[in-house]
C-alpha positions as a Python dict, from the first residue, in 0.01 Angstrom:
ca = {
    (1, 'X'): (0, 0, 0),
    (2, 'X'): (-250, 4, -282),
    (3, 'X'): (-409, 323, -413),
    (4, 'X'): (-763, 293, -543),
    (5, 'X'): (-784, 644, -689),
    (6, 'X'): (-782, 843, -366),
    (7, 'X'): (-481, 967, -180),
    (8, 'X'): (-359, 764, 115),
    (9, 'X'): (-313, 965, 434),
    (10, 'X'): (10, 921, 627),
    (11, 'X'): (180, 1089, 917),
    (12, 'X'): (527, 1090, 1067),
    (13, 'X'): (773, 1276, 1282),
    (14, 'X'): (1120, 1414, 1230),
    (15, 'X'): (1283, 1336, 1566),
    (16, 'X'): (1591, 1549, 1625),
    (17, 'X'): (1802, 1718, 1890),
    (18, 'X'): (1789, 2089, 1979),
    (19, 'X'): (2086, 2159, 1751),
    (20, 'X'): (1919, 1967, 1465),
    (21, 'X'): (2238, 1771, 1405),
    (22, 'X'): (2117, 1424, 1514),
    (23, 'X'): (1813, 1250, 1370),
    (24, 'X'): (1637, 937, 1491),
    (25, 'X'): (1485, 735, 1207),
    (26, 'X'): (1336, 390, 1166),
    (27, 'X'): (1510, 135, 943),
    (28, 'X'): (1268, -118, 798),
    (29, 'X'): (1336, -482, 881),
    (30, 'X'): (1390, -779, 649),
    (31, 'X'): (1018, -868, 665),
    (32, 'X'): (890, -528, 552),
    (33, 'X'): (667, -518, 246),
    (34, 'X'): (717, -413, -23),
    (35, 'X'): (1052, -591, -34),
    (36, 'X'): (1228, -308, -216),
    (37, 'X'): (1209, -99, 102),
    (38, 'X'): (1369, -354, 332),
    (39, 'X'): (1661, -176, 498),
    (40, 'X'): (1528, 165, 386),
    (41, 'X'): (1464, 445, 634),
    (42, 'X'): (1139, 605, 743),
    (43, 'X'): (1012, 867, 979),
    (44, 'X'): (844, 708, 1277),
    (45, 'X'): (474, 714, 1197),
    (46, 'X'): (234, 539, 962),
    (47, 'X'): (-109, 541, 802),
    (48, 'X'): (-392, 763, 922),
    (49, 'X'): (-701, 546, 971),
    (50, 'X'): (-1055, 663, 894),
    (51, 'X'): (-1185, 879, 1178),
    (52, 'X'): (-836, 970, 1305),
    (53, 'X'): (-666, 1305, 1286),
    (54, 'X'): (-304, 1298, 1173),
    (55, 'X'): (-196, 1379, 1530),
    (56, 'X'): (-406, 1095, 1678),
    (57, 'X'): (-266, 854, 1421),
    (58, 'X'): (90, 963, 1493),
    (59, 'X'): (45, 923, 1868),
    (60, 'X'): (-99, 574, 1810),
    (61, 'X'): (192, 482, 1585),
    (62, 'X'): (446, 616, 1835),
    (63, 'X'): (296, 399, 2109),
    (64, 'X'): (343, 101, 1874),
    (65, 'X'): (702, 199, 1787),
    (66, 'X'): (852, 306, 2121),
    (67, 'X'): (875, 175, 2471),
    (68, 'X'): (729, 393, 2744),
    (69, 'X'): (821, 655, 2854),
    (70, 'X'): (965, 756, 2514),
    (71, 'X'): (634, 728, 2327),
    (72, 'X'): (491, 982, 2574),
    (73, 'X'): (799, 1208, 2559),
    (74, 'X'): (787, 1221, 2180),
    (75, 'X'): (409, 1275, 2174),
    (76, 'X'): (436, 1564, 2420),
    (77, 'X'): (697, 1738, 2205),
    (78, 'X'): (532, 1719, 1862),
    (79, 'X'): (489, 2030, 1650),
    (80, 'X'): (295, 2016, 1323),
    (81, 'X'): (505, 2131, 1026),
    (82, 'X'): (293, 2086, 713),
    (83, 'X'): (92, 1853, 490),
    (84, 'X'): (281, 1735, 182),
    (85, 'X'): (166, 1564, -136),
    (86, 'X'): (398, 1268, -200),
    (87, 'X'): (388, 1056, -514),
    (88, 'X'): (530, 706, -544),
    (89, 'X'): (467, 410, -769),
    (90, 'X'): (231, 281, -498),
    (91, 'X'): (5, 586, -523),
    (92, 'X'): (-41, 938, -402),
    (93, 'X'): (-19, 1025, -34),
    (94, 'X'): (-103, 1328, 174),
    (95, 'X'): (163, 1312, 444),
    (96, 'X'): (137, 1517, 763),
    (97, 'X'): (486, 1588, 890),
    (98, 'X'): (558, 1675, 1253),
    (99, 'X'): (877, 1764, 1432),
    (100, 'X'): (990, 1648, 1775),
    (101, 'X'): (1287, 1831, 1926),
    (102, 'X'): (1451, 1665, 2224),
    (103, 'X'): (1755, 1744, 2434),
    (104, 'X'): (2055, 1555, 2299),
    (105, 'X'): (2096, 1328, 2607),
    (106, 'X'): (1728, 1226, 2585),
    (107, 'X'): (1761, 1150, 2215),
    (108, 'X'): (2079, 947, 2268),
    (109, 'X'): (1917, 751, 2554),
    (110, 'X'): (1615, 684, 2336),
    (111, 'X'): (1834, 551, 2055),
    (112, 'X'): (1993, 295, 2290),
    (113, 'X'): (1661, 117, 2349),
    (114, 'X'): (1521, -130, 2102),
    (115, 'X'): (1242, 12, 1886),
    (116, 'X'): (931, -203, 1896),
    (117, 'X'): (894, -196, 1518),
    (118, 'X'): (1187, -195, 1277),
    (119, 'X'): (1520, -65, 1403),
    (120, 'X'): (1578, 279, 1549),
    (121, 'X'): (1889, 444, 1405),
    (122, 'X'): (2053, 768, 1514),
    (123, 'X'): (2212, 950, 1220),
    (124, 'X'): (2402, 1275, 1191),
    (125, 'X'): (2287, 1540, 950),
    (126, 'X'): (2574, 1451, 717),
    (127, 'X'): (2476, 1082, 723),
    (128, 'X'): (2125, 1171, 598),
    (129, 'X'): (2263, 1263, 257),
    (130, 'X'): (2171, 998, 5),
    (131, 'X'): (1985, 756, 233),
    (132, 'X'): (1704, 553, 81),
    (133, 'X'): (1364, 619, 235),
    (134, 'X'): (1032, 441, 185),
    (135, 'X'): (767, 570, -57),
    (136, 'X'): (973, 860, -193),
    (137, 'X'): (1000, 1024, 148),
    (138, 'X'): (1345, 1149, 51),
    (139, 'X'): (1157, 1450, -88),
    (140, 'X'): (1011, 1522, 258),
    (141, 'X'): (1351, 1490, 420),
    (142, 'X'): (1508, 1727, 163),
    (143, 'X'): (1229, 1981, 216),
    (144, 'X'): (1279, 1965, 592),
    (145, 'X'): (1658, 1997, 571),
    (146, 'X'): (1635, 2283, 320),
    (147, 'X'): (1418, 2469, 571),
    (148, 'X'): (1706, 2451, 821),
    (149, 'X'): (1950, 2633, 594),
}
């Protein structure tokens, strides 16, 4: 993820249950680059390509990350939260954050299937404290969780 002077555009989704006590995140695999983020967590999502809206990019990424019908279920339940400026040693990013709220049984069922990219991990709100996320996305997670208080 190189930055050549302009901000990279990214997008991702906080996937949670209606009580906002369970969160479904992606854990990066042992082949992820940069190496320092192997085993770190991320929101499901990715880079916004030229000509894509953040929503279009997120829906594309979800179809790459999840097996049907879950990619469709998540896409149909997305709500835009905000655009955030995120700084990391790899450059500046404008990150569009969405929220997907699912019924707890749907979220639990989803977590039992293998994610198509990385590993899907269901964490409680308490387990989110202190996790390592890619590209300084801990700041996004904190901002989201602070909004729930």
